[in-house]
MDTraj code that builds the backbone (N, CA, C; nanometers):
import mdtraj as md
import numpy as np

residues = "UNK UNK UNK UNK UNK UNK UNK UNK UNK UNK UNK UNK UNK UNK UNK UNK UNK UNK UNK UNK UNK UNK UNK UNK UNK UNK UNK UNK UNK UNK UNK UNK UNK UNK UNK UNK UNK UNK UNK UNK UNK UNK UNK UNK UNK UNK UNK UNK UNK UNK UNK UNK UNK UNK UNK UNK UNK UNK UNK UNK UNK UNK UNK UNK UNK UNK UNK UNK UNK UNK UNK UNK UNK UNK UNK UNK UNK UNK UNK UNK UNK UNK UNK UNK UNK UNK UNK UNK UNK UNK UNK UNK UNK UNK UNK UNK UNK UNK UNK UNK UNK UNK UNK UNK UNK UNK UNK UNK UNK UNK UNK UNK UNK UNK UNK UNK UNK UNK UNK UNK UNK".split()
xyz = np.array([
    [-2.3086, -1.1458, -0.4589],
    [-2.2923, -1.0653, -0.3402],
    [-2.1558, -1.0897, -0.2761],
    [-2.1135, -1.2164, -0.2730],
    [-1.9836, -1.2485, -0.2148],
    [-1.8704, -1.1858, -0.2957],
    [-1.8864, -1.1827, -0.4264],
    [-1.7837, -1.1215, -0.5113],
    [-1.7739, -0.9720, -0.4845],
    [-1.8868, -0.9076, -0.4634],
    [-1.8871, -0.7645, -0.4342],
    [-1.8153, -0.7367, -0.3025],
    [-1.8434, -0.8157, -0.2012],
    [-1.7774, -0.7983, -0.0724],
    [-1.6271, -0.8219, -0.0858],
    [-1.5879, -0.9241, -0.1596],
    [-1.4464, -0.9514, -0.1826],
    [-1.3806, -0.8353, -0.2561],
    [-1.4469, -0.7831, -0.3582],
    [-1.3932, -0.6715, -0.4369],
    [-1.3739, -0.5477, -0.3500],
    [-1.4722, -0.5157, -0.2666],
    [-1.4623, -0.4001, -0.1773],
    [-1.3501, -0.4204, -0.0762],
    [-1.3349, -0.5404, -0.0249],
    [-1.2284, -0.5689, 0.0712],
    [-1.0910, -0.5507, 0.0086],
    [-1.0717, -0.6026, -0.1105],
    [-0.9423, -0.5893, -0.1789],
    [-0.9108, -0.4429, -0.2048],
    [-1.0093, -0.3681, -0.2520],
    [-0.9872, -0.2248, -0.2759],
    [-0.9567, -0.1507, -0.1466],
    [-1.0225, -0.1879, -0.0392],
    [-0.9983, -0.1224, 0.0882],
    [-0.8554, -0.1435, 0.1353],
    [-0.8074, -0.2642, 0.1220],
    [-0.6708, -0.2929, 0.1643],
    [-0.5693, -0.2210, 0.0778],
    [-0.5934, -0.2134, -0.0512],
    [-0.5001, -0.1467, -0.1417],
    [-0.5033, 0.0039, -0.1236],
    [-0.6171, 0.0577, -0.0858],
    [-0.6315, 0.2016, -0.0760],
    [-0.5780, 0.2609, 0.0521],
    [-0.5414, 0.1806, 0.1475],
    [-0.4976, 0.2318, 0.2768],
    [-0.3513, 0.2745, 0.2784],
    [-0.2777, 0.2414, 0.1756],
    [-0.1363, 0.2774, 0.1722],
    [-0.1034, 0.3518, 0.0436],
    [0.0109, 0.4206, 0.0469],
    [0.0591, 0.4892, -0.0710],
    [0.2112, 0.4776, -0.0743],
    [0.2667, 0.4730, -0.1934],
    [0.4120, 0.4645, -0.2078],
    [0.4669, 0.6058, -0.2114],
    [0.5427, 0.6417, -0.1083],
    [0.5965, 0.7768, -0.0957],
    [0.7463, 0.7745, -0.1254],
    [0.7884, 0.8513, -0.2275],
    [0.9325, 0.8585, -0.2547],
    [1.0047, 0.9326, -0.1419],
    [1.1222, 0.8855, -0.1081],
    [1.2026, 0.9465, -0.0031],
    [1.3020, 1.0426, -0.0685],
    [1.2980, 1.1676, -0.0242],
    [1.3859, 1.2700, -0.0798],
    [1.5228, 1.2651, -0.0143],
    [1.6219, 1.3104, -0.0905],
    [1.7573, 1.3210, -0.0382],
    [1.8591, 1.2819, -0.1433],
    [1.9826, 1.3230, -0.1200],
    [2.0904, 1.2845, -0.2104],
    [2.1253, 1.1384, -0.1870],
    [2.2041, 1.0829, -0.2772],
    [2.2449, 0.9424, -0.2611],
    [2.3130, 0.9198, -0.1261],
    [2.4043, 1.0078, -0.0937],
    [2.4765, 0.9941, 0.0327],
    [2.3851, 1.0014, 0.1532],
    [2.2888, 1.0958, 0.1495],
    [2.1949, 1.1089, 0.2607],
    [2.1078, 0.9840, 0.2756],
    [2.0551, 0.9347, 0.1631],
    [1.9723, 0.8138, 0.1674],
    [2.0497, 0.6966, 0.2246],
    [2.1681, 0.6755, 0.1726],
    [2.2492, 0.5618, 0.2167],
    [2.2860, 0.5736, 0.3645],
    [2.3175, 0.6953, 0.4095],
    [2.3523, 0.7157, 0.5494],
    [2.2311, 0.6906, 0.6389],
    [2.1121, 0.7390, 0.5979],
    [1.9909, 0.7193, 0.6766],
    [1.9497, 0.5722, 0.6808],
    [1.9733, 0.4990, 0.5717],
    [1.9429, 0.3549, 0.5713],
    [2.0377, 0.2815, 0.6652],
    [2.1685, 0.3092, 0.6551],
    [2.2672, 0.2426, 0.7405],
    [2.2456, 0.2709, 0.8886],
    [2.1968, 0.3921, 0.9208],
    [2.1766, 0.4277, 1.0617],
    [2.0394, 0.3834, 1.1137],
    [1.9620, 0.3143, 1.0323],
    [1.8289, 0.2627, 1.0672],
    [1.7282, 0.3739, 1.0953],
    [1.7511, 0.4926, 1.0405],
    [1.6554, 0.6024, 1.0557],
    [1.5446, 0.5957, 0.9513],
    [1.5736, 0.5360, 0.8370],
    [1.4807, 0.5398, 0.7248],
    [1.3981, 0.4125, 0.7100],
    [1.4620, 0.2983, 0.7171],
    [1.3934, 0.1707, 0.6950],
    [1.4084, 0.0804, 0.8163],
    [1.3085, -0.0081, 0.8324],
    [1.3149, -0.1087, 0.9382],
    [1.2479, -0.2356, 0.8879],
    [1.2673, -0.3434, 0.9582],
    [1.2052, -0.4704, 0.9206],
    [1.0535, -0.4531, 0.9171],
    [0.9918, -0.5055, 0.8116],
    [0.8474, -0.4959, 0.7947],
    [0.8041, -0.3879, 0.6972],
    [0.8934, -0.2936, 0.6658],
    [0.8598, -0.1880, 0.5698],
    [0.8482, -0.2463, 0.4302],
    [0.7497, -0.1987, 0.3551],
    [0.7362, -0.2352, 0.2132],
    [0.7996, -0.1232, 0.1334],
    [0.8959, -0.1594, 0.0493],
    [0.9733, -0.0588, -0.0224],
    [0.9811, -0.0880, -0.1712],
    [1.0119, 0.0159, -0.2453],
    [1.0462, 0.0048, -0.3865],
    [1.1804, 0.0747, -0.4003],
    [1.2822, -0.0018, -0.4352],
    [1.4177, 0.0514, -0.4422],
    [1.4678, 0.0422, -0.5852],
    [1.5212, 0.1526, -0.6342],
    [1.5883, 0.1540, -0.7643],
    [1.7375, 0.1539, -0.7354],
    [1.8076, 0.0586, -0.7968],
    [1.9515, 0.0472, -0.7750],
    [2.0279, 0.1231, -0.8825],
    [2.1583, 0.1335, -0.8654],
    [2.2436, 0.2086, -0.9575],
    [2.2345, 0.1564, -1.1013],
    [2.2005, 0.0301, -1.1198],
    [2.1873, -0.0258, -1.2539],
    [2.0467, -0.0061, -1.3114],
    [1.9676, 0.0827, -1.2493],
    [1.8319, 0.1207, -1.2921],
    [1.7295, 0.0081, -1.2817],
    [1.7557, -0.0905, -1.1992],
    [1.6585, -0.1977, -1.1769],
    [1.5711, -0.1618, -1.0576],
    [1.4412, -0.1948, -1.0703],
    [1.3462, -0.1679, -0.9638],
    [1.3242, -0.2955, -0.8822],
    [1.3311, -0.2828, -0.7517],
    [1.3118, -0.3958, -0.6611],
    [1.2022, -0.3577, -0.5615],
    [1.0913, -0.4292, -0.5636],
    [0.9825, -0.4042, -0.4699],
    [0.9704, -0.5256, -0.3783],
    [0.9797, -0.5020, -0.2471],
    [0.9757, -0.6125, -0.1525],
    [0.9511, -0.5616, -0.0106],
    [0.9328, -0.6571, 0.0796],
    [0.9166, -0.6273, 0.2218],
    [1.0516, -0.6502, 0.2901],
    [1.0982, -0.5505, 0.3628],
    [1.2276, -0.5579, 0.4300],
    [1.2182, -0.6562, 0.5460],
    [1.3125, -0.7496, 0.5507],
    [1.3177, -0.8429, 0.6635],
    [1.4269, -0.8044, 0.7632],
    [1.5325, -0.7369, 0.7124],
    [1.6431, -0.7003, 0.8002],
    [1.7349, -0.6015, 0.7280],
    [1.7981, -0.5162, 0.8066],
    [1.9028, -0.4291, 0.7533],
    [2.0244, -0.4526, 0.8413],
    [2.1284, -0.5097, 0.7821],
    [2.2471, -0.5434, 0.8596],
    [2.3700, -0.5406, 0.7702],
    [2.4790, -0.4958, 0.8242],
    [2.6090, -0.4961, 0.7552],
    [2.6018, -0.4283, 0.6186],
    [2.5278, -0.3181, 0.6095],
    [2.5204, -0.2442, 0.4847],
    [2.4388, -0.3107, 0.3758],
    [2.3481, -0.4021, 0.4143],
    [2.2657, -0.4739, 0.3166],
    [2.1196, -0.4674, 0.3598],
    [2.0326, -0.4322, 0.2648],
    [1.8882, -0.4358, 0.2886],
    [1.8411, -0.5736, 0.2441],
    [1.7837, -0.6480, 0.3381],
    [1.7452, -0.7856, 0.3073],
    [1.5934, -0.7997, 0.3010],
    [1.5501, -0.8778, 0.2009],
    [1.4110, -0.9167, 0.1866],
    [1.4091, -1.0669, 0.1699],
    [1.2924, -1.1235, 0.1454],
    [1.2856, -1.2694, 0.1273],
    [1.3746, -1.3161, 0.0130],
    [1.3590, -1.2524, -0.1024],
    [1.4339, -1.2968, -0.2200],
    [1.5329, -1.1908, -0.2679],
    [1.5479, -1.0822, -0.1916],
    [1.6346, -0.9727, -0.2341],
    [1.7344, -0.9379, -0.1257],
    [1.8576, -0.9185, -0.1656],
    [1.9609, -0.8607, -0.0803],
    [2.0233, -0.7484, -0.1614],
    [2.0051, -0.6248, -0.1162],
    [2.0551, -0.5102, -0.1907],
    [2.1561, -0.4361, -0.1044],
    [2.2804, -0.4255, -0.1522],
    [2.3790, -0.3471, -0.0788],
    [2.3348, -0.2004, -0.0746],
    [2.3472, -0.1390, 0.0413],
    [2.3045, -0.0003, 0.0579],
    [2.3793, 0.0915, -0.0376],
    [2.5046, 0.0612, -0.0673],
    [2.5811, 0.1480, -0.1570],
    [2.5348, 0.1391, -0.3024],
    [2.4428, 0.0481, -0.3338],
    [2.3871, 0.0366, -0.4687],
    [2.2512, 0.1056, -0.4815],
    [2.1993, 0.1619, -0.3725],
    [2.0672, 0.2255, -0.3723],
    [2.0754, 0.3616, -0.4404],
    [1.9894, 0.3820, -0.5422],
    [1.9808, 0.5109, -0.6107],
    [1.8605, 0.5914, -0.5616],
    [1.7484, 0.5248, -0.5361],
    [1.6302, 0.5918, -0.4819],
    [1.5454, 0.4911, -0.4047],
    [1.4649, 0.5455, -0.3131],
    [1.3821, 0.4616, -0.2264],
    [1.2408, 0.5180, -0.2228],
    [1.1437, 0.4288, -0.2355],
    [1.0037, 0.4627, -0.2118],
    [0.9551, 0.3723, -0.1017],
    [0.8800, 0.4301, -0.0078],
    [0.8350, 0.3534, 0.1080],
    [0.6829, 0.3566, 0.1140],
    [0.6215, 0.2404, 0.1302],
    [0.4756, 0.2317, 0.1374],
    [0.4334, 0.2704, 0.2788],
    [0.3425, 0.3703, 0.2859],
    [0.2976, 0.4201, 0.4151],
    [0.1464, 0.4321, 0.4182],
    [0.0910, 0.4316, 0.5386],
    [-0.0523, 0.4438, 0.5600],
    [-0.0990, 0.5815, 0.5123],
    [-0.2109, 0.5848, 0.4418],
    [-0.2659, 0.7093, 0.3899],
    [-0.4055, 0.7311, 0.4486],
    [-0.4165, 0.8239, 0.5426],
    [-0.5441, 0.8509, 0.6090],
    [-0.6492, 0.8998, 0.5103],
    [-0.6115, 0.9919, 0.4233],
    [-0.7070, 1.0472, 0.3273],
    [-0.7659, 0.9421, 0.2350],
    [-0.6810, 0.8560, 0.1815],
    [-0.7286, 0.7501, 0.0929],
    [-0.8190, 0.6520, 0.1678],
    [-0.7829, 0.6218, 0.2906],
    [-0.8628, 0.5278, 0.3683],
    [-1.0015, 0.5849, 0.3976],
    [-1.0081, 0.7105, 0.4388],
    [-1.1378, 0.7738, 0.4671],
    [-1.2231, 0.7779, 0.3412],
    [-1.1632, 0.8178, 0.2284],
    [-1.2381, 0.8242, 0.1029],
    [-1.2887, 0.6863, 0.0617],
    [-1.2053, 0.5867, 0.0776],
    [-1.2444, 0.4516, 0.0374],
    [-1.3560, 0.3965, 0.1263],
    [-1.3476, 0.4210, 0.2555],
    [-1.4530, 0.3748, 0.3462],
    [-1.5839, 0.4459, 0.3128],
    [-1.5784, 0.5777, 0.2887],
    [-1.6999, 0.6527, 0.2553],
    [-1.7626, 0.6015, 0.1259],
    [-1.6803, 0.5798, 0.0243],
    [-1.7326, 0.5280, -0.1023],
    [-1.7885, 0.3872, -0.0870],
    [-1.7234, 0.3065, -0.0066],
    [-1.7725, 0.1706, 0.0168],
    [-1.9084, 0.1727, 0.0868],
    [-1.9227, 0.2608, 0.1847],
    [-2.0505, 0.2719, 0.2543],
    [-2.1604, 0.3211, 0.1611],
    [-2.1274, 0.4185, 0.0747],
    [-2.2254, 0.4663, -0.0228],
    [-2.2652, 0.3554, -0.1195],
    [-2.1672, 0.2805, -0.1667],
    [-2.1958, 0.1709, -0.2594],
    [-2.2811, 0.0643, -0.1921],
    [-2.2493, 0.0325, -0.0675],
    [-2.3267, -0.0670, 0.0052],
    [-2.4690, -0.0169, 0.0287],
    [-2.4839, 0.1104, 0.0659],
    [-2.6167, 0.1688, 0.0850],
    [-2.6983, 0.1661, -0.0433],
    [-2.6347, 0.1967, -0.1553],
    [-2.7031, 0.1901, -0.2844],
    [-2.7454, 0.0491, -0.3182],
    [-2.6604, -0.0456, -0.2892],
    [-2.6928, -0.1863, -0.3148],
    [-2.8113, -0.2309, -0.2300],
    [-2.8129, -0.1917, -0.1040],
    [-2.9239, -0.2262, -0.0150],
    [-3.0530, -0.1640, -0.0674],
    [-3.0471, -0.0393, -0.1122],
    [-3.1666, 0.0275, -0.1648],
    [-3.2188, -0.0432, -0.2891],
    [-3.1291, -0.0849, -0.3767],
    [-3.1700, -0.1551, -0.4991],
    [-3.2345, -0.2893, -0.4654],
    [-3.1717, -0.3637, -0.3761],
    [-3.2258, -0.4941, -0.3365],
    [-3.3614, -0.4757, -0.2691],
    [-3.3744, -0.3761, -0.1832],
    [-3.5013, -0.3515, -0.1140],
    [-3.6098, -0.3125, -0.2135],
    [-3.5753, -0.2301, -0.3119],
    [-3.6739, -0.1866, -0.4109],
    [-3.7232, -0.3034, -0.4953],
    [-3.6357, -0.3962, -0.5247],
    [-3.6740, -0.5101, -0.6078],
    [-3.7416, -0.6222, -0.5284],
    [-3.7281, -0.6194, -0.3973],
    [-3.7866, -0.7276, -0.3179],
    [-3.9270, -0.6950, -0.2690],
    [-3.9701, -0.5689, -0.2777],
    [-4.1041, -0.5311, -0.2355],
    [-4.2031, -0.5674, -0.3456],
    [-4.3056, -0.6445, -0.3153],
    [-4.4043, -0.6790, -0.4190],
    [-4.4808, -0.5535, -0.4647],
    [-4.5220, -0.5516, -0.5884],
    [-4.5894, -0.4368, -0.6469],
    [-4.7206, -0.4050, -0.5743],
    [-4.7933, -0.5081, -0.5291],
    [-4.9220, -0.4820, -0.4628],
    [-4.9041, -0.4166, -0.3262],
    [-4.7832, -0.4284, -0.2634],
    [-4.7621, -0.3695, -0.1316],
    [-4.7437, -0.2192, -0.1411],
    [-4.7145, -0.1679, -0.2582],
    [-4.6926, -0.0247, -0.2752],
    [-4.8233, 0.0533, -0.2855],
    [-4.9368, -0.0131, -0.3055],
    [-5.0633, 0.0568, -0.3247],
    [-5.1289, 0.0944, -0.1968],
])
top = md.Topology()
chain = top.add_chain()
for i, resn in enumerate(residues, 1):
    res = top.add_residue(resn, chain, resSeq=i)
    for name in ("N", "CA", "C"):
        top.add_atom(name, md.element.get_by_symbol(name[0]), res)
traj = md.Trajectory(xyz[None], top)
């Protein structure tokens, strides 16, 4: 039972966000990052740099033309594309509904198996 609750919790947390690619030309992306319109500290991002490397991390700071994370410092002029993790209402509602249905089914199964056969007569 504890494993089921843990599994549902992990899925719920993962299902509440989605990675949304940010549209725009290289110049537009870089300008929006430098002006702090696009990213801020705390954002979870996936950045592809000019050398085609993918960097996924949580932004800690954007300063002096550099996007900083715990273990990553990426110059804004090296950014080729950006994906930003954002809250997804639809996924969250669907996940909560499915979790409630699964929990209700589990309760029904446990209740059916816990009733003694003689009590049904």
